[in-house]
N, C-alpha and C positions, 0 to 999 in steps of 0.2 A: 108494831110488828118488829121483831128482833132482826138485827142485821149482823152479818158476819164478814169479817175482812178475809178475803181469799187472795191467794197469789196464783196466777196462771201464766203460763207461757203460751202466747197466741201468735202463731206464725213467726216464731223466733224471738218475740219481744215479751219480756217478763213484766207483768203488771199486777198491781195490787188494786183490788176493787172491793168496795163495801156493797154487799148484796143482801137483800131480804132473804130469809130462810126459804121461802117458796119460789124464788126467782128461777125460771127455767134457763138452761144453758143457751137456748136459742135467743131468748130475750136479752141475756147478757151480751151475746155476740152482736146482735142487731141493734139493740137500743142503747146499750152502755158503751160498746166499743165501736159502733158505727160500721160493722162488717156486714153489710146488707146482702152479700152473696148467699148467705145461708137463708133459705126461704122457709117461711111458715106455710105449711100446706094444711094437712088434715088436723094437726096437733093431737093426733092419737097414735103416731108412730107407724101408720099404715103406708103413707106415700113415699117417705124417704127424702123429700125435698130438703129437709133440715139436716141431712147426714153430714157429719164432720168426722175427722180423725182425732181421737183422744189417745195419746200414747201409742199411735199407730193403728188403733182398732176403730172400726166404724161404730159410731154412736149416733143415735137419733136424738138430736139436741132438744127436740120438743118434749122428750120423755125424761131428760136428765136434769137434775137440779144443778144450778151453778155451783153450789157448795161442794158437790161431788167432784168437781174439776179442780178443787184446791190442790196445788202442788203438781198439777199435771200439765202436759204439753198438748195443745190443741192446734190442729191445722185445719184451716178453712180454705175455700176456693181461692180467696185472695192471697193465700200463702204459697200457692203452687208456682206461679210465674216467678222468674228471676229478673226483676226490672222489666224491660220490654220484651223479654224472651219468654214465650209461653211454655208451659209444661207440655211434653209430648202428647198427653191426653187432651189438653185444651186445643192444641194445634190440630190434632186429628179430628176432634169434633167439628172444628171449623171446616177442614178440608173434605171430610166425608159426609157432611150434612147431618151430623148426629144431634142437631138441635133444631127446633122450630120456634116455638114461643120462648124457649129457654128457661122456663120456670123450674123444671125438674133437673136441668142440666148440672147445676152445682152439686146436688146430691148424687147424681149419676156418676159424675167425675170423681167425687170423693170415694164413693163405693168402689169404682173401678181402680183407683189408686191402691186401695187395700187389696183388692183381688190380684192386681199385677205384682204387688209386693210379695204376696204369698205364692203366686203362680205366674211367673213371667212368660209362660208359653201356653195359655189356656186354649182349649177347644171352643168352638162356638157354643156347644152345650154348657160348658163350664162358665162361660161369660153369661149366658142367659140365666143359669142357676144362681150365679153370683149377684145378679141384678134383681133377683126375685123379691127383694124388699123395697124396690123402688118402682114407682108408677109413672108412666108417661101417657098422656092422652093424645099426643100429636103424631109421633113417628111410627108407631107400630113396632118399635124396637130394632128393626132391621138395620137402619143406619147407625143407631147407637152401638149395636153389637159390632158392626163393621168398623166403627170408629175405634172401639176398644181393641179389636184384633189388629188393626193398623198401627195403633200406638204401641201395642206389645211388640210387634215386629220391629218398629223403629227404635224402641227402647233396647231391644236385643242387638241392634246394630245391623239388621239384615236389610 
């Protein structure tokens, strides 16, 4: 199987990695770079557990080839906190109970990061619509939506 040398910036660190042509981005992150916050769920792009940001856009990493990330910037759940200081979304998910088993949480938070970057003052409907590509089987979404709305308010400084 042919390999390709790619250069990616992951959570601010530029790395060169030799990857097989068919290697999925989720596998690169989890298996090669040991960033296990990105979860493998359905592996069909339906659940959103594998969602990461690539150049600021939400990407389902189980559907993206690692070679497609060559020269791009990737942010995973591990890249949101600054040292011991959680990102406002992470903090809000803890405070508002937006997680239970936690399996979908990284993908939800990464999707919410994208949503709040595009719309810092979303309505409840806009949050629910923004999360439509992410599935959770534990919370019924109420606390997830509350977490995102709370984080948005905190990020706006209210």
